[in-house]
C-alpha positions as CSV (number, residue, x, y, z in Angstrom):
1,M,6.3,18.3,-4.7
2,E,8.1,17.0,-7.8
3,D,6.3,16.8,-11.1
4,T,6.2,13.0,-11.8
5,K,4.0,10.6,-13.7
6,C,3.1,6.9,-13.1
7,K,5.0,5.0,-15.7
8,S,2.4,2.2,-15.6
9,C,-0.8,4.2,-16.5
10,G,0.5,7.7,-17.3
11,R,-1.5,9.6,-14.6
12,P,0.2,12.3,-12.6
13,G,2.3,11.2,-9.6
14,K,1.4,12.1,-6.1
15,G,4.7,11.9,-4.4
16,Y,6.6,8.7,-4.0
17,K,5.9,5.3,-2.5
18,C,7.9,2.1,-1.9
19,P,6.1,-1.0,-3.0
20,D,8.1,-3.1,-0.5
21,C,7.6,-1.2,2.8
22,D,4.7,1.2,1.7
23,S,6.6,4.3,3.0
24,V,5.6,7.5,1.2
25,S,7.4,10.8,0.7
26,E,7.0,14.0,-1.2
27,K,10.4,13.7,-2.8
28,H,12.4,10.9,-4.3
29,D,14.7,9.5,-1.7
30,P,17.9,8.0,-3.3
31,E,19.0,6.7,0.1
32,H,15.7,4.9,0.9
33,E,16.2,1.9,3.2
34,C,14.9,-0.5,0.6
35,G,17.0,1.1,-2.2
36,G,16.7,4.3,-4.1
37,D,15.1,2.5,-7.0
38,R,12.3,1.3,-4.8
39,C,11.2,4.8,-4.0
40,M,9.1,5.3,-7.1
41,P,6.2,7.6,-8.2
42,K,2.9,7.1,-6.4
43,C,0.0,7.0,-8.8
44,S,-2.7,9.6,-8.1
45,G,-5.4,7.3,-9.3
46,C,-4.9,4.2,-7.2
47,E,-2.4,5.8,-4.7
48,D,0.0,2.8,-5.0
49,A,3.6,2.7,-6.2
50,E,3.8,2.6,-10.0
51,E,5.0,-1.0,-9.9
52,N,1.7,-2.0,-8.3
53,C,-0.6,0.4,-10.2
54,I,-3.9,-1.2,-11.2
55,C,-5.3,1.8,-13.2
56,P,-6.0,1.3,-16.9
57,P,-3.6,3.3,-19.1
58,Q,-4.5,6.9,-19.8
59,E,-5.4,7.6,-23.5
60,D,-3.7,10.6,-25.1
61,K,-6.3,13.1,-26.2
């Protein structure tokens, strides 16, 4: 699995997820049927695509 972070909250990513069709994958799919840009990191906190992340931002410690 690729080392990713959710750009919304900063938590580690847990694969990739499309916010449009909800498909998940371990690796980024640039040829995803909804568009490569729609295959985005899946947040390990809420397990949703970073665009739909509802987690509060992580504080740097």
